[in-house]
C-alpha positions, 0 to 999 in steps of 0.5 A: 078634195080640190080636184073633186070641187074643180071637176064639179063646177058647172059653168055654162055661159054665152058671152062671145056675142055679148051686149054693146060695150060701155066704150066705143074703142073705134072712136079716136082710132085707139089701137088695142082692142080686146078679142072675143076670146078675151071677152069670154075668158074675162066673163068666166074669170069673174064667174069663178071669183064670184061663185067658186073661189074661197072668198066668193067676192061679188062684182060690186061698186066697192070692188070696182074701185079697187080694180080701178086703183090697181089698174092705175098703179100697175100702169103708172105707179111712179106717176111719170106719164099720166095727167090728172085730167086723164085720171079724172076722165077715167073716173067715169069707170071707177064704179063699174069696171068689175060689173063689166067683167061679168058681162065680158065687157073690157072696153073701159080698161082697154080704153084706160090702157090705150090712153096710158100707152099714148102718154107713155110714147109721147113722153118717150118721144119728147125725151128724145127731143131733149137729148140735144137741148142745152142742159146746165149742170151747174144750176141747183135743181132736183129730180124725183124719179119715183113720184108715187107719193106726189100728185099726177101732173096738172098740165102737159108743161109739168110732165114735160119738165119732169122728162127734161129733168129725166134726160138731164139726169141720164146724161149727167149719170153717163158723165159721172159713170164714164171712164175719165177719157170718155167723161167729157165726150158729150156726143157719145153720151147723147148717142148712147141715150138716143139709142136707149130711148129709141129701143124703149119706144120700139119695144113699147110699140110692140105691145099687143092686146094680150099684154093689155089683157094680162095687165087688166086681168091682174088688176081684177084678180089682185083686188079679190086676193093677192094669190089668185092670178089669171095667166095668159097662155104664154105666162101660163106656160112659163109658170108651169115650167117654173114649177117643174124646174124644166122646159123643152127647148135648146137650152139657151137664155135669150135677150132682146138687144138692138131689135135682135134676139141675142144669146146671153147664156148657154145652159150646161147639158142642153142641146146648145151646150152639147152642139158647141155651135152657139156662143154668148152674144150670137144673134138669132135672125131666123127660125125654121121648124124642121125642114120648113121655111125660115121666119125672119125674126129681126124686130119681133117681140122676144116672147114671140121669138122664144115661142118659135125657138122652144118646142117639144123634145125630139123635134128639130129647130134650125137657127140662122145665126150672125156670130158674136162680133160680126156685122149684120152683113156677114154671111149667117150660119145655119145651126140644126138643134134637136130640142130636149127637156132642160133641167134648171140645176141652179134653181134645184136643191143644192148642197154644201158642207160647212166646217164650224168651230163651236163654243166648246172648241170643237169643229163640226161638219154641217150639211147646208141644203139651199132650196130656192123653191118647192118644185115638181114636174107635174107632167112627168109625175102624171105620166108615171115617169120614174125619173120625174124631177121633184124637190123631195127626190133631190133632197133625199139624194142629198141627205144620203150623201151627207150621211155618207160624209158623216155630217153632224147636223143639217140645215135647210135654207129656205130664205127667199123661197116663195113656195110652190108645190103643196105636195112637195112640202108634205113629202119633204117634211116626211124626210124628217118625221116618221109619219104623221099629219103635216098640214090641215086644209080648209076648202071653200065648203069649210071642210077640213082635210088633214094631209099627212106623211104616210111613209114610215122612216126618216132620211135624217134624224140628227140635229136639224135647222131651218132658216127662213126670212120675210120672203119665205112663203106658202110651202116654205111656211108649211114645212118650217111650221111642221118642223117647229110644231113637231120639235124636230129642229130649230127654226132660225131667221126672221118672221116668214111671209104669212101666205096661208092660202092654197091655190089650184092651177086650172086651165080656163078651157075647162070653163069655156062652154061648147057654144062659146068655143063654136062662136069663137071658131066661127070668128077665127078666134078659137086659138090665138096665133101668139099662143106657144106650142103646148101652152094652155089654149085659153090660159090658166087661172091659179085660184084660191080654193082653200086655206092651210093650217098648221097641225096646231090649228093655227093659220100661217096667214098674216102671222107666218112662222116666227123663228125660235132664234130670231134675227132682226130684219129691215123687211117690216110686216107693215110693208112687206109680206101678206099683212101688207096686202089689202085684199089678203084673208085674215088670220084664224084658227081651227081645231088642232090635229092629233100628232106626236111631237118628236121632242120638246125643244123649249129648253133647248131653244131658250139656251140657244137664244141665250148663247146667241145673244151673248155672242151678238153682244160682242159681234161687230157684224151684228152691229153692222147689220143693225146699222144697215137696217137703219139705213134701209128704213131711211130710204123709204122717204121721197128721194130727190136727186141733185142735178148739179154735177158738183153736188151729185158727184159729192153725194156719190163720192160720199156713198162710195166711201161709205160702201168701201168702209163697210166692205173693208170692215167685213174684209178686216174681220176675216183677215182678208186684203182691204179694198184700196182706191183704184182697185176693182171692188172685191167679191164679197159674199159675206152672209152674216145670218147664215154664218151665225145660223151655223154657229147656232147649229154648233151650239145645238150639236153640243147641247144635244150631246150633253 
């Protein structure tokens, strides 16, 4: 349905040679300016939002005020850089920004961004001057790092005092976190901080107009809908790779350190792993394509360097490497690698078998499947690759192995799973139900489509549980909601996110008219030189085109999925999730679809809750969880940090002692050695919600057998 709507859009406009911009960016020699391509894309995005998105929001004064607030928040949420006088100056654009988007006029938001960038660099440059200033760590004064609830600075003097305190705090922090030998090495601390600030300044100076454009466009789309997003070409490529859990390249994670691209991880199975020529902390100083000339990439932005290193599978890239630990003057080595498709195994479905002792004294085997997202390699799927990567294919294989290992139950952990492919949510549900509707989708024309599992048979028909939390969203909610509605399993955890909208990912090139493309080509702006190989030329918009509903007719929007067995959480609906988003769509309801429940689990769930609550009343860990939630809620108040060395040390010692006590409580419950003073902190991966969910599953196995 959505595919037909998208193809039916007829968008013809000419804005590449638009009207005079609201702000003359040439005045004052402000550095960043929107390109003609940016102007065309902005106009087309505004047109889509007004006329074809699910909400169809007009570009009005009221929307402009939201865009304006979003823009300020995205730049300086902690209010550490802008002055009140800057904000007062910006207010001349407060009621007109969204209307300007329609015309492709980005001069006002770019003006705001340029002023912010100037203030940012001024603050960091001033911070550098304060490193060698005299700081008294014995006086009583406080520092507030995050000032969102405080007013903007009234004067430059106020701003500078904030940054004096920031430098003082950073130096004090280095003192308190250094080893005993280095704690009094003042010059060493100054040099560490100087390098840190210089690196921040260097990276800030590499900010380009594409960065500004991305931030500006996000301020617009967030004002309309929290899940409609425009991605520039680089971001679009990263999003699509994340959705597929694959990318094409050398198989290494890179990071910028001291102006050089540094290898921080080598991904198992990739070209770099197989070649064994590269090591963690090697520095890449040059890149060449095939037999071509080397580009010196020292000082480049990380994304630009990565775009050079990545590329289509089967092609060759040559890297000029300074090995880890060697000086820059060392002779670099040349490494030739053939790029391949890399599968991100750690972000794919993974299994584990847990041995759980039930209340009846018997030990049960429970298969645990952790699923971080709903992924599918759309490109390979469209090309009919028989081995395309997908959630359902991976989980089906895992279920096959779990059956062979004769597990008594299966649990799917969807905590922090933000969703992904709607298609995969439907097909994954089909592994647990024998045909039937999974989700209903209402489109922009109020037509309702029922998406069903059409494949007969199931991959697992035994006791089944699904764990969710406040950050389980979208596809996770479709799946958990269907399992609950069919009575196919028990849902455990806390209320889910509440994202009940459907987005279509569409390349913006489909909406750029032939006339505009010719005009951009004439200007030499038909393709941005920073666009990575294979990235969408004009970027991509993920636009809300529908709303999904459970088979019962209830939307998950705002309300999410309420578990059958509920655990307390610190993440409240008022501050986290869809209900905390001011531009989110409301909850509503449509006609239920016709479906046949697998079972009525109401009485089973009632018994499970009764046993669970009885166990919790005796559980020290449950008590600790409630205490942690209480502590978390207290952190929402304005946090003031003492800049008195003695006082700050006392606060940290108190926090450290509390942390040690809490960890030791957990260790003691498991009969593990306690963490003693002077020893390194032991690894603790205790997961109370998972452990208790496993206990509930043991209860369920026992009830089902009875």
